[in-house]
N, C-alpha and C positions, 0 to 999 in steps of 0.2 A: 908169810912175809911176802910182800909185793915189791915191785919196783916201779918207779914213775915212768909213764909213757911220754915220749917226746911230743911236743905240740906240733900239730900238722897245720901247715899254712893253708890259706884259702886256695881253692882250686883255680880260681880266676885271678890273675894278677891285676892290680889296679894302679891308677895314676893319681897322685895327690896334687891338687891344684890349690895354691894359696891365693885367695882373693885379697886378704889383708892379714895383718899380723894376728888377728883374733879369729879368723874364719878359714877353714880348710875344707875342701870338697874332695871326696874320694870318688873317682870315676872308674868304673870297671873297664878293663881293656876291651877295645872293640866297640865302645859306646861313646856317645857325646850328649851333652845337655842342651836343651832348648827351653825357652820360656814361652808359654802359651796362655792366651786369654785376652779378652777385650778390655775389661776394666782392671781387674786384679790378675797379675801374672802368676802362673804356677809353673814350677820347674819339673820337666820330664827328662828322663834318661832313656835314649833310644839307641838301638844298635846301628852301627855303620851300614849294615846291609840295606837299610831303608833308603839310602841315597841312590840306589839303582832303580827304584820304582818311580815311574812317571808321575803318579799322584803326589808323592812326597816332593819330587822336584818342582811340581807346580806350587806347592806351599812355599818352598824356598824362593821361588821366583816372585811370589806375592810379597814375601818379606823384603826382598831386595827392592822391589818397586816402592814399597811403603817407607822403609827405613834406610835404604841404601846400605852403606857400610857403617853407619852411625846408629847402632842400636841403643835405645834409651837406658837399658839396664846394664849395658856393657857386654852382653852376651847375646847369642842368636835368639831373636824374638820372632815368633810366628804369629801373624795377625789373624787368628781365627778363634772360635769358641773352644773351650775345653772339650765339650761334647763332640764337636766335629772332629777334633784332633784324636780323641780316644777312639771314635768310630773308624777313622782312617787307619790308625796304627793297629787296631784289632784285625781289620781286613788284611793288612800287610803281613801280620804274623801268621794268619791262617792260609795265606797263599804260598 
């Protein structure tokens, strides 16, 4: 005869963001979302630690110059190709 084990919660706390009544996004603690792409935008979740890197700050500066504070999707949008963004984030993770 066994006994039920208690459910273990996720190791990383998360933040739930409601965009509308039908859509909820779960954001891991210590991360933020950005949209990247030239024609079609794709959502990426990146760690807050990327903000301290000069190369990532340059991307944010480009976004500010292009969109100001009025991002077309309503969230932070970075104006570069997905491939360039993935290359940059891979380099940041390895450093």
